[in-house]
C-alpha positions, 0 to 999 in steps of 0.5 A: 485449535487444529486437528493434526499432531504430526510434527514432521509435517508441521515443520515441512509446511512451516519452515520454507516460509519461516526461513524466507521471512527471517532472511528477508525481514528479520536478518535485515532488522538485526543488521540495521541495529548492528550497523547503527552502532558503527561508523561506515561510509560503505568503502573502508572498514567498519568502526565501532561508534557506540551510541555516537550515531544516536547522540548525533541523531538527537542533536540533529535539527533536521531529524526533529523536523522530519519527525514532526513532518512524519506525524503531520503526514501520518495524520493527513494520510490516516484521516483520508484513507480510513476516515473517508474510506469508512464513511463512503463504505457506509454510504455505499451500503445504502446504494441499491444499484451500480454498487460494483461499478462505483466501488471499482472506480473508487479502487482504481487509484490504487492501481496507478504507479507512484511515479505516475501519481507524482506526475499527475499531482505535479501537473495539478499543483503547477503554476505554469501552466496553471494546474487544476488546483490553482484553476479551481481556487481562481474560479471560486474567487480565492486567488490568494490560495493560488501558489506553487504548492510544491515549492512553498514551504508552508504547503509542500508537506500537505501537497505530498501527503494528499496524493498518498491519502488519495491513492489508497482511500478506495482500497480501505473503502473496499475492505470496509464495504466487504466487512459491512455487507458480510454481516448477518442482517438478523443481528441488527434487524431486531434493533431496527424493529425497536426503532433504532436509526441507521446511525445507531445501528452503525455505531452500536452494532455494525462497527463493533462487529467489524472491530477486528477488521478496523484494527487491522486496517488501522495497523496497515494504514499507520505503518504504511503512512510511517514508511511513506517514501515514494511520492514525497521523494518523487515530488519534492525529495524533502524540499523546499529546505526540509519543509516536506522531509520525512524520516524515510526520505532523510534516512534514504539520503543519508545512507545512499546519497551521503554514504553515512550508513551507520547514521542512516541505520540509526534513523532506520531503527528509530523508524521501526521503534516509532512505527511499533510505538505509534501502532501500539498506542493508537490500537490501545486507545482505539480498542478501549473506546466503548463508542466511536464518536468520530462520525457525524450524523450525516451518515444517515443522510439518505433518510434525513437529507434525501436521495439527491444529496446522497447521490451528489456526495457519492458522485462528487467523491467519485469525481475526485477519485476518478478525474485524475485518471480520466485526465491521464488518458486524455493527456496521453492522446494530446499533442505536446503543444496542447499539453503545454498550453491547455493541459486540462482542456478536452483534446482538440486533436486526438493522436496516437503518435505518443504511443507509437513513439513510446514503443519505438524510442523507449524501452517500455517493453523491457521495463514491462517484461522485468516487472512482469517477471518480478511480479509473477515469481513473487506472487508464486512464492507469496501464495505458496509460502503463505498458504503452507504456513497458514495451513500449519498454523491453522490445522496442526495442533502443535505447542508454540504455534500461537507464538509463531503466528505472532512472530509473522504478524509482527512483520506488518508493523516493520517499515521496509526502510529498515531493510534497505541498507543491510540488503544493499550491502548483502546484495553488493557482496553477493553480486546480485544488485541489478537482478530480479532476485534483489527485488523478489526477496524483500517483496515476498518477505514483506508480503508474507505477514498479511498473506499468512493472516489471510490464509489462517483466517480462511483455513479456520473456517474449513471444518476440522472434520473435513481434514480429519475425515481425509486423514482417516481415509488414509491421506497424509497432511500433504495430500489433504492440503493439495487435494482438499484444503488449498483448492477451497481457498480460491477466493483468498488466493485471488485476493492476495494475487490481485492485491500484491500484483498491483503493489509489486508491479508499482514498487518504487523504493526497492527498485530505486535502491537496488536497480541502476542498470537500464536493462534491469529496470522495472516499470516504476524506474523506467517511468522515472527516467521517461519524465526526464528523457528526450531533452525537454520533457515530452509530456505527451510521450510521458503520459502515454508511457504511464497509460501503458504501464497501468494497463496490466494491473488495471486489466487484472483488477477488473478481471478478478474484481468479483473474487477479490470482493468475495475474498475480502468478505470472507476475511471480514466475516471472521472479524 
């Protein structure tokens, strides 16, 4: 409910974050809607076209193909990220030793840049030299499955969906695990005494208790999948033909390749409507189910099958998660000749020449400095703005704050694509393309909804009596926040910083849209250029550059891992 009734201080805490949020998220939404009724090529005057762009969209066969592809992509990604993530979170709760180590390794793929992931999977899908996937099918006698996965119209969509699902499975597993271990054991101990199995306890007690966390992750996963862009764009750019075309890639090409900004905006509006509709329907269905029947009884395999099989399952999935990263590091110390002949074998010769060449021939230092600058400034703004907004929405007793909170949480469902065209036009007019600000504004805006939710969740746990006591002692709301409330939120701050430092460092879609000057490129864009640099691709050099690029977020995560889990656990407890 809140205990502070001072309206002046409420708006002091609220307005900076609210205005930033409106400018970076809701202004572009309004502009995209307006542009969707215009005919404009980006050069001349805008012409009012009425519903022409929408009529064109619903008569466009590629639109329908992209829409269908989006649904299939959505299904694959959600099943992998939430389904597998939840199953293995449950399995980890049965482990007694090395949980932190295993959990951390599961999480590592989240840290890798999308450009690096695209290159990893392009290598694994390859036929010349034969990639790991084709080698596997050949080894088990299924030669008929050997194919050029990205060039085959029947497999391209699956091939671009799997890397996205694989990438964030570990993140959702960590969130679910934090939620499950945060539960008070006394809640289900009585059921265990009465003879309930682990599976029954999970289904009837644990999952209902973390229902809010499951609904939040469902929303995050659905909207994340619906705005999927990076990996499909990098791997196939929607091809071959339109076999892997998604609404996001189609919108991007129509706007920024064909200069059809009106039609591109109409596609962007449809994406946000689709996102909101899918999230609403699935959350409604999910919330109305009395029991979850999606889990098989093998979740209790520790008792029914035995510890050996349990360990095999854990280790097998761990291998799937971690092997691509191990291979990446091995590839970076291989001579290029070895990569072209035996790419997946252990290195015969270990060389660090690739790393030396990266620093001597490339601009990796400039790219990393630009990424560091954007990430650092964005994190400061995200933490400052979300912590003050969260404080206002949690501890102030002001009419209408629930509606303001819903206004912020709405942003979780907004796909980033809807902002690209309006922000590109705005940046062009202001002359701030190819600047750090062009990346910071949308990064902060789209981070605020979830960050605000996390701070509100934490502040609700801070006793109102503590705030009241400080005010009685003569502290104004600002001093109370700075000296008492904000310092208590350490775990939440570190969780937000860790999560968004990785996401911002690895951003591709904003950098690809707003940055073209090589001196302003971030790591993600720099790596994209590396892949095609130096004439024939020097894969040793490319993989060395990728390894260098992932080291900062990797170090940050390992250093902050303990506090990240603690922050997630605190948030999970509320759910």
